[in-house]
Backbone as a printed PyTorch tensor [residue, N CA C, xyz], in Angstrom:
tensor([[[160.2730,  71.9800, 131.9880],
         [158.8640,  72.0160, 132.2820],
         [158.0960,  71.7850, 130.9840]],

        [[157.0530,  71.0230, 131.0840],
         [156.2140,  70.7000, 129.9390],
         [154.7740,  70.9540, 130.3180]],

        [[154.0870,  71.6840, 129.4450],
         [152.6740,  71.9340, 129.6930],
         [151.9230,  71.5190, 128.4370]],

        [[150.8110,  70.8570, 128.6150],
         [150.0210,  70.3920, 127.4700],
         [148.5580,  70.7240, 127.7090]],

        [[147.9260,  71.1220, 126.6490],
         [146.4750,  71.3270, 126.6570],
         [145.8760,  70.3000, 125.7110]],

        [[144.9300,  69.5900, 126.2160],
         [144.2600,  68.5890, 125.3880],
         [142.8050,  69.0060, 125.2630]],

        [[142.3490,  69.0590, 124.0160],
         [140.9800,  69.4650, 123.7680],
         [140.3360,  68.4280, 122.8640]],

        [[139.1680,  67.9900, 123.2330],
         [138.4250,  67.0220, 122.4320],
         [137.7460,  67.7850, 121.2910]],

        [[138.1530,  67.5110, 120.0590],
         [137.5770,  68.2040, 118.8980],
         [136.7020,  67.2630, 118.0730]],

        [[136.3210,  66.1450, 118.6500],
         [135.5250,  65.1750, 117.9040],
         [134.1650,  65.7510, 117.4940]],

        [[133.5560,  66.5700, 118.3250],
         [132.2620,  67.1860, 117.9690],
         [132.4310,  68.1280, 116.7790]],

        [[133.4840,  68.9320, 116.8050],
         [133.7530,  69.8390, 115.6870],
         [134.0030,  69.0530, 114.4020]],

        [[134.7260,  67.9560, 114.4940],
         [135.0060,  67.1230, 113.3280],
         [133.7120,  66.5110, 112.7800]],

        [[132.8130,  66.0900, 113.6630],
         [131.5120,  65.5460, 113.2270],
         [130.6980,  66.6240, 112.5150]],

        [[130.7190,  67.8380, 113.0470],
         [129.9810,  68.9420, 112.4300],
         [130.5620,  69.2870, 111.0660]],

        [[131.8890,  69.2890, 110.9560],
         [132.5270,  69.5730, 109.6690],
         [132.1640,  68.5020, 108.6420]],

        [[132.1690,  67.2410, 109.0650],
         [131.8030,  66.1440, 108.1670],
         [130.3440,  66.2660, 107.7390]],

        [[129.4770,  66.6140, 108.6790],
         [128.0570,  66.7920, 108.3710],
         [127.8580,  67.9310, 107.3670]],

        [[128.6050,  69.0060, 107.5350],
         [128.5250,  70.1330, 106.6070],
         [129.0040,  69.7270, 105.2050]],

        [[130.1070,  68.9880, 105.1360],
         [130.6060,  68.5180, 103.8340],
         [129.5710,  67.6350, 103.1400]],

        [[128.9360,  66.7410, 103.9100],
         [127.9180,  65.8620, 103.3370],
         [126.7030,  66.6500, 102.8660]],

        [[126.2990,  67.6530, 103.6420],
         [125.1680,  68.4970, 103.2650],
         [125.4790,  69.2680, 101.9810]],

        [[126.6610,  69.8180, 101.8880],
         [127.0770,  70.5420, 100.6760],
         [127.1110,  69.6170,  99.4690]],

        [[127.5840,  68.4090,  99.6610],
         [127.6310,  67.4300,  98.5620],
         [126.2280,  67.0560,  98.1030]],

        [[125.3040,  66.8670,  99.0660],
         [123.9030,  66.5680,  98.7030],
         [123.3010,  67.7140,  97.9080]],

        [[123.4940,  68.9440,  98.3920],
         [122.9610,  70.1080,  97.6930],
         [123.5340,  70.1980,  96.2860]],

        [[124.8480,  70.0670,  96.1560],
         [125.4900,  70.1920,  94.8340],
         [124.9770,  69.1060,  93.8920]],

        [[124.7720,  67.8910,  94.4090],
         [124.2440,  66.7960,  93.5870],
         [122.8400,  67.1330,  93.0970]],

        [[121.9620,  67.5620,  94.0080],
         [120.5990,  67.9280,  93.6170],
         [120.6090,  69.1000,  92.6400]],

        [[121.4320,  70.0790,  92.9040],
         [121.5400,  71.2670,  92.0660],
         [121.9790,  70.8820,  90.6550]],

        [[123.0290,  70.0820,  90.5710],
         [123.5900,  69.7330,  89.2600],
         [122.7650,  68.7110,  88.4930]],

        [[122.0450,  67.8330,  89.1730],
         [121.2930,  66.7880,  88.4870],
         [119.8350,  67.1460,  88.2180]],

        [[119.3980,  68.3110,  88.6370],
         [118.0200,  68.7200,  88.3830],
         [117.7720,  68.8040,  86.8760]],

        [[116.5920,  68.3690,  86.4180],
         [116.2730,  68.4980,  84.9890],
         [115.9280,  69.9420,  84.6120]],

        [[115.7360,  70.8090,  85.6040],
         [115.4410,  72.2140,  85.3560],
         [116.6970,  73.0510,  85.4900]],

        [[116.6710,  74.2060,  84.8700],
         [117.7330,  75.1920,  84.9660],
         [117.5960,  75.8370,  86.3460]],

        [[118.6040,  75.6760,  87.1930],
         [118.6190,  76.2700,  88.5290],
         [119.7310,  77.3000,  88.5960]],

        [[119.4390,  78.4310,  89.2090],
         [120.4780,  79.4460,  89.3560],
         [120.3320,  80.1710,  90.6770]],

        [[121.4070,  80.7860,  91.0780],
         [121.4520,  81.6230,  92.2650],
         [121.8960,  82.9960,  91.7910]],

        [[121.0840,  84.0100,  92.1000],
         [121.3410,  85.3570,  91.6050],
         [121.5020,  86.3240,  92.7740]],

        [[122.4430,  87.2320,  92.6260],
         [122.6670,  88.2620,  93.6390],
         [122.5940,  89.6380,  93.0140]],

        [[123.0370,  90.6380,  93.7540],
         [123.0010,  92.0190,  93.2710],
         [123.8340,  92.2120,  92.0150]],

        [[124.8670,  91.4110,  91.8510],
         [125.7590,  91.5420,  90.6990],
         [125.4190,  90.5580,  89.5800]],

        [[124.2050,  90.0360,  89.5830],
         [123.7780,  89.1070,  88.5360],
         [123.8890,  87.6630,  88.9890]],

        [[123.9780,  86.7640,  87.9960],
         [124.0660,  85.3380,  88.3010],
         [125.3340,  85.0460,  89.0860]],

        [[125.2040,  84.2290,  90.1200],
         [126.3270,  83.8120,  90.9450],
         [126.7290,  82.3940,  90.5560]],

        [[125.7220,  81.5410,  90.3300],
         [125.9780,  80.1390,  90.0040],
         [124.7670,  79.5940,  89.2740]],

        [[124.9920,  78.5440,  88.4950],
         [123.8760,  77.8240,  87.8680],
         [124.3270,  76.3910,  87.6280]],

        [[123.3610,  75.5380,  87.3340],
         [123.7020,  74.1420,  87.0940],
         [124.0440,  73.9100,  85.6200]],

        [[124.4720,  72.6930,  85.3200],
         [124.8810,  72.3340,  83.9500],
         [123.7180,  72.4350,  82.9690]],

        [[122.4980,  72.0970,  83.4120],
         [121.3290,  72.1920,  82.5400],
         [121.1680,  73.6330,  82.0550]],

        [[121.3150,  74.5800,  82.9620],
         [121.2040,  75.9930,  82.5960],
         [122.2480,  76.4000,  81.5760]],

        [[123.4560,  75.9480,  81.7880],
         [124.5210,  76.2690,  80.8270],
         [124.1860,  75.7290,  79.4440]],

        [[123.7310,  74.4640,  79.3930],
         [123.3950,  73.8510,  78.0960],
         [122.2100,  74.5520,  77.4400]],

        [[121.1680,  74.8540,  78.2250],
         [119.9870,  75.5100,  77.6620],
         [120.3330,  76.8580,  77.0540]],

        [[121.2560,  77.5630,  77.6640],
         [121.6090,  78.8920,  77.1870],
         [122.7410,  78.8800,  76.1660]],

        [[123.4550,  77.7710,  76.0670],
         [124.5420,  77.6770,  75.0990],
         [125.8940,  78.1070,  75.6270]],

        [[126.0550,  78.2280,  76.9420],
         [127.3500,  78.5930,  77.5210],
         [128.2200,  77.3550,  77.6340]],

        [[129.4990,  77.4910,  77.3520],
         [130.4250,  76.3690,  77.4060],
         [130.9390,  76.1170,  78.8270]],

        [[131.0940,  77.1850,  79.6020],
         [131.6910,  77.0460,  80.9270],
         [130.8630,  77.7750,  81.9740]],

        [[130.8500,  77.2410,  83.1680],
         [130.1190,  77.8540,  84.2880],
         [130.6450,  79.2660,  84.5700]],

        [[131.8980,  79.5180,  84.3260],
         [132.5110,  80.8180,  84.5960],
         [132.0110,  81.9120,  83.6530]],

        [[131.3340,  81.5490,  82.5540],
         [130.8630,  82.5420,  81.5900],
         [129.5650,  83.2290,  82.0120]],

        [[128.8310,  82.6590,  82.9470],
         [127.5280,  83.2060,  83.3150],
         [127.5560,  84.2230,  84.4620]],

        [[128.3810,  84.0500,  85.4940],
         [128.3530,  85.0300,  86.5880],
         [128.5550,  86.4600,  86.0890]],

        [[127.7800,  87.3580,  86.7020],
         [127.8480,  88.7650,  86.3220],
         [126.8160,  89.1540,  85.2800]],

        [[126.2060,  88.1730,  84.6440],
         [125.1450,  88.4570,  83.6850],
         [123.8190,  88.5140,  84.4410]],

        [[122.8670,  89.2270,  83.8710],
         [121.5420,  89.3680,  84.4510],
         [120.5240,  88.6630,  83.5620]],

        [[119.3250,  88.3640,  84.0830],
         [118.3250,  87.6860,  83.2550],
         [118.0440,  88.3930,  81.9300]],

        [[118.0590,  89.7140,  81.9210],
         [117.8060,  90.4270,  80.6630],
         [118.9460,  90.2670,  79.6640]],

        [[120.1220,  89.8530,  80.1210],
         [121.2420,  89.5900,  79.2040],
         [121.0410,  88.3010,  78.4160]],

        [[120.1760,  87.4160,  78.9190],
         [119.9240,  86.1360,  78.2520],
         [118.4620,  86.0680,  77.7840]],

        [[117.9330,  87.2460,  77.4340],
         [116.5450,  87.3690,  77.0010],
         [116.4980,  88.2670,  75.7680]],

        [[115.4240,  88.1400,  74.9720],
         [115.2630,  89.0970,  73.8750],
         [115.0040,  90.4890,  74.4710]],

        [[115.1940,  91.5520,  73.7000],
         [114.9800,  92.9070,  74.2400],
         [113.5700,  93.1310,  74.7820]],

        [[112.5740,  92.5060,  74.1510],
         [111.1990,  92.6300,  74.6390],
         [110.6060,  91.2470,  74.8470]],

        [[109.6550,  91.1820,  75.7620],
         [108.9470,  89.9350,  76.0630],
         [107.7010,  89.8480,  75.1690]],

        [[107.0730,  88.6670,  75.0640],
         [105.8950,  88.5130,  74.2130],
         [104.7600,  89.5020,  74.5170]],

        [[104.7060,  90.0120,  75.7520],
         [103.6710,  90.9910,  76.0960],
         [104.0180,  92.4010,  75.6360]],

        [[105.1740,  92.5610,  74.9410],
         [105.5780,  93.8640,  74.4220],
         [106.4060,  94.6930,  75.3820]],

        [[106.5710,  94.2340,  76.6130],
         [107.3330,  94.9700,  77.6240],
         [108.8280,  94.7470,  77.4410]],

        [[109.6090,  95.7610,  77.7710],
         [111.0680,  95.6790,  77.6950],
         [111.5680,  94.7250,  78.7820]],

        [[112.3980,  93.7640,  78.3860],
         [112.8910,  92.7450,  79.3200],
         [113.6110,  93.3480,  80.5180]],

        [[114.4660,  94.3320,  80.2910],
         [115.2600,  94.9020,  81.3820],
         [114.3680,  95.5390,  82.4450]],

        [[113.3800,  96.3020,  82.0280],
         [112.4770,  96.9440,  82.9860],
         [111.6130,  95.9000,  83.6900]],

        [[111.1790,  94.8910,  82.9580],
         [110.3230,  93.8580,  83.5280],
         [111.0760,  93.0170,  84.5590]],

        [[112.3530,  92.7590,  84.3270],
         [113.1680,  92.0200,  85.2990],
         [113.1490,  92.7450,  86.6420]],

        [[113.3480,  94.0430,  86.6230],
         [113.3600,  94.8190,  87.8680],
         [112.0170,  94.7360,  88.5740]],

        [[110.9090,  94.8460,  87.8300],
         [109.5740,  94.7370,  88.4270],
         [109.3500,  93.3620,  89.0560]],

        [[109.7140,  92.3220,  88.3390],
         [109.5040,  90.9640,  88.8310],
         [110.3560,  90.6760,  90.0670]],

        [[111.5720,  91.1970,  90.0920],
         [112.4150,  91.0140,  91.2710],
         [111.8350,  91.7520,  92.4740]],

        [[111.3250,  92.9660,  92.2630],
         [110.7000,  93.7100,  93.3630],
         [109.5010,  92.9400,  93.9060]],

        [[108.6840,  92.3950,  93.0090],
         [107.5230,  91.6060,  93.4040],
         [107.9610,  90.3770,  94.1990]],

        [[109.0410,  89.7530,  93.7610],
         [109.5570,  88.5710,  94.4430],
         [110.0240,  88.9200,  95.8510]],

        [[110.7160,  90.0450,  96.0070],
         [111.1870,  90.4400,  97.3360],
         [110.0120,  90.7880,  98.2540]],

        [[108.9230,  91.3130,  97.6990],
         [107.7360,  91.6120,  98.5140],
         [107.0560,  90.3400,  98.9910]],

        [[106.8800,  89.3750,  98.0750],
         [106.1210,  88.1570,  98.3730],
         [106.9790,  87.0160,  98.9130]],

        [[108.2660,  87.0340,  98.6140],
         [109.1420,  85.9330,  99.0130],
         [109.3290,  84.9120,  97.9050]],

        [[108.3600,  84.8650,  96.9830],
         [108.4710,  83.9990,  95.8040],
         [107.5120,  84.5170,  94.7460]],

        [[107.8190,  84.1850,  93.4940],
         [106.9750,  84.6600,  92.3940],
         [107.1400,  83.7080,  91.2070]],

        [[106.0060,  83.3570,  90.5840],
         [106.0130,  82.4500,  89.4280],
         [105.4400,  83.1850,  88.2150]],

        [[106.0910,  83.0000,  87.0600],
         [105.6490,  83.6750,  85.8450],
         [106.2770,  82.9980,  84.6290]],

        [[105.8030,  83.3710,  83.4380],
         [106.4150,  82.8820,  82.1960],
         [107.3650,  83.9500,  81.6720]],

        [[108.4250,  83.4790,  80.9960],
         [109.4700,  84.3800,  80.4950],
         [110.0170,  83.8230,  79.1970]],

        [[110.4390,  84.7020,  78.3160],
         [111.0710,  84.3040,  77.0610],
         [112.5830,  84.5050,  77.2150]],

        [[113.3490,  83.4360,  77.0030],
         [114.8040,  83.4980,  77.0690],
         [115.3880,  83.4200,  75.6610]],

        [[116.6470,  83.8130,  75.5270],
         [117.3540,  83.7170,  74.2500],
         [118.7050,  83.0570,  74.4890]],

        [[118.9260,  81.9480,  73.7670],
         [120.2090,  81.2530,  73.8400],
         [121.2900,  82.0840,  73.1460]],

        [[122.5330,  81.7150,  73.3550],
         [123.6380,  82.4240,  72.7060],
         [123.5570,  82.3590,  71.1870]],

        [[122.9480,  81.2790,  70.6360],
         [122.8150,  81.1600,  69.1810],
         [121.6230,  81.9390,  68.6300]],

        [[120.9040,  82.6630,  69.5140],
         [119.7920,  83.4980,  69.0860],
         [118.4260,  82.8330,  69.1460]],

        [[118.3860,  81.5290,  69.3740],
         [117.1100,  80.8180,  69.4560],
         [116.4320,  81.1570,  70.7760]],

        [[115.1480,  81.4990,  70.6920],
         [114.3820,  81.8440,  71.8870],
         [113.5570,  80.6570,  72.3410]],

        [[113.2930,  80.6070,  73.6460],
         [112.4310,  79.5540,  74.1890],
         [111.6290,  80.0920,  75.3700]],

        [[110.3630,  79.6450,  75.4830],
         [109.5410,  80.0620,  76.6150],
         [109.8610,  79.2210,  77.8380]],

        [[109.7410,  79.8260,  78.9980],
         [110.0340,  79.1070,  80.2400],
         [109.0630,  79.5380,  81.3300]],

        [[108.8380,  78.6160,  82.2480],
         [108.1310,  78.9300,  83.4700],
         [109.2140,  79.1840,  84.5130]],

        [[109.1170,  80.2980,  85.2050],
         [110.1490,  80.7050,  86.1560],
         [109.5420,  80.7970,  87.5560]],

        [[110.2430,  80.2330,  88.5120],
         [109.8810,  80.3820,  89.9200],
         [111.0710,  81.0150,  90.6230]],

        [[110.8690,  82.2110,  91.1530],
         [111.9090,  82.9020,  91.9190],
         [111.5740,  82.7820,  93.3940]],

        [[112.5720,  82.4550,  94.1970],
         [112.3940,  82.3280,  95.6430],
         [113.5260,  83.0690,  96.3360]],

        [[113.1750,  83.8770,  97.3220],
         [114.1930,  84.6050,  98.0870],
         [114.7800,  83.6650,  99.1350]],

        [[116.0940,  83.5900,  99.1700],
         [116.8110,  82.8130, 100.1730],
         [117.8780,  83.7220, 100.7860]],

        [[118.3170,  83.3800, 101.9710],
         [119.3780,  84.1530, 102.6030],
         [120.6200,  83.2820, 102.7030]],

        [[121.7130,  83.7760, 102.1540],
         [122.9860,  83.0700, 102.2120],
         [124.0490,  84.0260, 102.7210]],

        [[124.7430,  83.6120, 103.7410],
         [125.7990,  84.4050, 104.3620],
         [125.2980,  85.8000, 104.7280]],

        [[124.0560,  85.8400, 105.2210],
         [123.4740,  87.0960, 105.6710],
         [122.9780,  88.0140, 104.5700]],

        [[123.0120,  87.5550, 103.3240],
         [122.5700,  88.3990, 102.2060],
         [121.3880,  87.7470, 101.5040]],

        [[120.3850,  88.5600, 101.1230],
         [119.2730,  87.9860, 100.3560],
         [119.7260,  87.6710,  98.9330]],

        [[119.3440,  86.5040,  98.4660],
         [119.6730,  86.0520,  97.1100],
         [118.3840,  85.5450,  96.4750]],

        [[118.4030,  85.4010,  95.1620],
         [117.2530,  84.8630,  94.4440],
         [117.6300,  83.4890,  93.9030]],

        [[116.8740,  82.4800,  94.3240],
         [117.0480,  81.1240,  93.8030],
         [116.0150,  80.9590,  92.6950]],

        [[116.4790,  80.6760,  91.4830],
         [115.5970,  80.5750,  90.3210],
         [115.4890,  79.1410,  89.8420]],

        [[114.2520,  78.7250,  89.5810],
         [113.9810,  77.4480,  88.9320],
         [113.3470,  77.7990,  87.5940]],

        [[113.9980,  77.3970,  86.5130],
         [113.5570,  77.7780,  85.1750],
         [113.3020,  76.5050,  84.3760]],

        [[112.0650,  76.3360,  83.9390],
         [111.6690,  75.1300,  83.2020],
         [111.3080,  75.5100,  81.7640]],

        [[112.0190,  74.9270,  80.8120],
         [111.7210,  75.1330,  79.3900],
         [110.3430,  74.5340,  79.1010]],

        [[109.4140,  75.3520,  78.6010],
         [108.0620,  74.8740,  78.3150],
         [107.7620,  74.9100,  76.8170]],

        [[108.7910,  74.8410,  75.9930],
         [108.6130,  74.8530,  74.5350],
         [107.6960,  73.7300,  74.0860]],

        [[107.9300,  72.5340,  74.5840],
         [107.1300,  71.3770,  74.1760],
         [105.6810,  71.5450,  74.6130]],

        [[105.4690,  72.0070,  75.8370],
         [104.1140,  72.2210,  76.3350],
         [103.3630,  73.2320,  75.4680]],

        [[104.0340,  74.3390,  75.1250],
         [103.4190,  75.3710,  74.2850],
         [103.0890,  74.8220,  72.8970]],

        [[104.0100,  74.0370,  72.3280],
         [103.7740,  73.4510,  71.0060],
         [102.5910,  72.4860,  71.0430]],

        [[102.4890,  71.6790,  72.0970],
         [101.3690,  70.7390,  72.2300],
         [100.0410,  71.4730,  72.3600]],

        [[100.0080,  72.5480,  73.1110],
         [ 98.7780,  73.3370,  73.2560],
         [ 98.3580,  73.9560,  71.9200]],

        [[ 99.3270,  74.4260,  71.1660],
         [ 99.0210,  74.9970,  69.8510],
         [ 98.4750,  73.9320,  68.9260]],

        [[ 99.0960,  72.7630,  68.9100],
         [ 98.6360,  71.6520,  68.0780],
         [ 97.2260,  71.2240,  68.4670]],

        [[ 96.9590,  71.1280,  69.7450],
         [ 95.6410,  70.7450,  70.2390],
         [ 94.5840,  71.7660,  69.8280]],

        [[ 94.8910,  73.0410,  69.9840],
         [ 93.9450,  74.0930,  69.6000],
         [ 93.6590,  74.0600,  68.1060]],

        [[ 94.7030,  73.8310,  67.2920],
         [ 94.5180,  73.7480,  65.8460],
         [ 93.6830,  72.5330,  65.4650]],

        [[ 93.8990,  71.4100,  66.1440],
         [ 93.1330,  70.1960,  65.8610],
         [ 91.6620,  70.3890,  66.2210]],

        [[ 91.3910,  71.0250,  67.3310],
         [ 90.0100,  71.2890,  67.7350],
         [ 89.3340,  72.2030,  66.7230]],

        [[ 90.0410,  73.2270,  66.3120],
         [ 89.4800,  74.1770,  65.3620],
         [ 89.2180,  73.5050,  64.0100]],

        [[ 90.1430,  72.6960,  63.5520],
         [ 89.9910,  72.0080,  62.2640],
         [ 88.8780,  70.9600,  62.3140]],

        [[ 88.7320,  70.2780,  63.4350],
         [ 87.7250,  69.2230,  63.5700],
         [ 86.3100,  69.7320,  63.6620]],

        [[ 86.1070,  70.9130,  64.1930],
         [ 84.7490,  71.4190,  64.3730],
         [ 84.3420,  72.3840,  63.2860]],

        [[ 85.2950,  72.8950,  62.5780],
         [ 84.9730,  73.8880,  61.5670],
         [ 84.7660,  75.2620,  62.1690]],

        [[ 84.6380,  75.3280,  63.4790],
         [ 84.4750,  76.6050,  64.1710],
         [ 85.3930,  76.6250,  65.3840]],

        [[ 86.0250,  77.7510,  65.6430],
         [ 86.9080,  77.8130,  66.8160],
         [ 86.1280,  77.6370,  68.1090]],

        [[ 86.7270,  76.8800,  69.0190],
         [ 86.1700,  76.7450,  70.3480],
         [ 85.0080,  75.7780,  70.4710]],

        [[ 84.6140,  75.1030,  69.4240],
         [ 83.4930,  74.1680,  69.4810],
         [ 84.0220,  72.7430,  69.5590]],

        [[ 83.3480,  71.9030,  70.2520],
         [ 83.7570,  70.5110,  70.3940],
         [ 83.4780,  69.7460,  69.1080]],

        [[ 84.3280,  68.8150,  68.7860],
         [ 84.1930,  68.0820,  67.5330],
         [ 83.6130,  66.6810,  67.7450]],

        [[ 83.1040,  66.3540,  68.9280],
         [ 82.5650,  65.0330,  69.1850],
         [ 81.0790,  64.9950,  68.8630]],

        [[ 80.6240,  63.8490,  68.3250],
         [ 79.2020,  63.6520,  68.0900],
         [ 78.6980,  62.6270,  69.0960]],

        [[ 77.5850,  62.9040,  69.6490],
         [ 77.0190,  62.0060,  70.6440],
         [ 76.2180,  60.9170,  69.9560]],

        [[ 76.3290,  59.7020,  70.4200],
         [ 75.5720,  58.5790,  69.8860],
         [ 74.2910,  58.3760,  70.6690]],

        [[ 74.0730,  59.1540,  71.7090],
         [ 72.9120,  58.9520,  72.5720],
         [ 71.7260,  59.7280,  72.0760]]])
C-alpha cells in the first residue's frame, strides 16, 4: 500500500523569497546610509552599520553590541549634564513620544569627540520595543557656523551687526 500527500507550497516559497528580498533591501539601505544607524535594545546596541563603526573607531561589528550610548560619549555633555543620566532621560522621552531629536556629543575610541544630531525612533521587532537611531556627524556644520559668526563679528566691529553698506 502506498499513500501520498501532495501539498502545493509555491505560495510559501514566494513569501520566503519576498522576505529574503525585503531583508536584503533593508540591509543594503542600512549599510549604505551616509549616517550612523543603529538598533538598540535593553542590553545596549544590537547592530549598527559600517559608517557607525568607522565614526566610532571600532574595527568589527561584534565589538559594539552590549555597549550603551554613554559608553561612546564623554562623561558629561556640553550642557554640563552627566551623559549616563541624560541617556536615560532621553530614552524615556523617546518612549513617551515615539521619536525624539536632539544634539549629542560622542567620543571615538581614540578620544576625539564630535557633535551629532540624533534622531531616536521606537520600532517593534519580534514583539519587543527597540530604538532605531540615526546619528549624523555635524562637526562640519558647527565649524561653518563658528566661522560665519566670527566673520560677521570681525566685519562689523560689533557682535551681531550686519557688515553690509547700502548704496541706496
